[in-house]
C-alpha positions, -999 to +999 in steps of 0.1 A: +416-632-153+387-608-177+365-633-181+361-637-145+364-604-136+330-598-162+313-629-144+316-609-111+303-578-126+278-593-141+272-616-110+273-580-085+244-564-115+218-588-105+191-577-086+190-610-062+227-599-056+216-565-042+189-576-025+203-601-003+232-573+002+203-552+015+186-575+033+225-587+048+229-550+057+202-550+082+201-583+099+241-582+111+237-550+128+210-564+153+224-595+160+261-577+166+241-552+193+228-582+205+260-597+208+278-568+221+255-567+247+252-596+256+291-600+263+288-572+290+294-579+322+270-563+340+240-577+320+217-603+336+200-631+324+162-618+324+175-589+302+195-609+274+163-630+274+143-600+264+168-588+242+167-622+224+130-616+223+133-586+208+155-601+180+129-625+175+104-598+167+128-579+144+136-609+123+096-618+121+090-584+109+122-583+087+096-611+071+071-592+058+091-566+048+103-583+015+085-559-008+099-530+008+137-544+011+128-550-030+117-520-037+146-503-018+169-521-036+159-514-070+155-475-060+189-474-040+210-493-067+206-481-101+239-500-116+219-532-111+194-550-133+156-540-127+146-577-137+148-611-118+175-633-135+148-653-139+124-632-160+151-630-185+156-664-191+137-684-217+111-702-201+109-740-202+081-759-217+073-790-202+070-821-227+037-830-230+029-868-235+000-881-257-026-889-234-022-851-223-047-825-235-037-798-257-050-769-234-028-744-221-012-753-190-038-744-155-007-745-138+004-715-111+032-696-121+051-673-096+071-642-104+104-645-097+105-622-070+076-641-050+101-671-058+130-654-049+107-642-011+098-680-003+125-702-016+159-677-002+143-646+021+116-668+037+143-696+043+170-675+058+143-656+082+131-693+091+166-708+101+176-673+121+141-680+136+147-711+152+182-702+163+171-674+181+142-692+197+168-720+210+194-698+219+162-672+243+150-711+257+185-722+274+188-681+280+153-687+297+160-720+308+191-706+333+171-672+341+146-695+355+172-716+377+193-687+387+164-658+391+167-664+429+200-650+433+189-615+418+168-607+447+188-631+472+188-605+501+150-593+498+145-634+498+122-656+520+152-676+540+129-703+539+127-707+502+166-702+497+172-741+506+143-757+484+157-734+452+193-747+459+180-783+464+161-774+430+194-764+412+220-785+424+209-818+399+212-799+370+250-789+380+265-822+396 
């Protein structure tokens, strides 16, 4: 029990854990606001589509804020390590074969923060953006199909049958 608690404490003190907590603190707040708005009785499809576009822009801007979130994590969470776990581990050396030169590695080594940003942070943002794009397209399709109902009294009466005929095959 104590070793398990010690392991949990060690995990919570990692910079990676603090960074993910800071990132996930920002994302659900915006998604929850959108969800609550979409569930309202009086929200229309055009408003929903524009809200989804706004959330898509938010996630795109979040992608560029990795360094800001990292600095914020280091400054506001003093109890966590200030270095990534990868930096504290011994660097592995690749085994060289007899036909390779003995010159130092010319391989590009990335910083741990950059690795976390690319391998985890960017991957999460990409997945969120993909899901948002699919949802936005679904809402846009519905908005296009039913847009004529919003301005029903103002519409030209001759165009109404054409819109209904266009809509009928989709919902048979």
